[in-house]
C-alpha positions, 0 to 999 in steps of 0.5 A: 413120650420120646423122639429118636434120631439117628446121628451115626453108625460105628461099624465094630469087631469083637475080639474074634472077627465078628463084625456088627455095626452099632447104632448111635440115637440121640434120644430127645424127652417129648417135655421138660420138667421145673428141674430136667430141661430139654438135653438130648441122652444117646442111645446105643443099638446094634441094627438086630435090636441088640441093647449095647452100652458104650463104654470108654473111647469106642468100645461097645458091650452088649448087654444080652451076650456080655460081649465087647466090640470095638470100633473097627 
């Protein structure tokens, strides 16, 4: 089981000016294995549940639509 903790919300827009909010979540594994210590991983998604991938800087790629959004 995994635990999530919302760390911040990032206001973003695409080149056409459309606005969205990206939610950054810190994901903590429930159990540690000998070769994998307990370290958080960051996941990104929009408010409506689309999965996003963080690119360099504050740029995000929406995986289902291949749209790129930049931090506003």
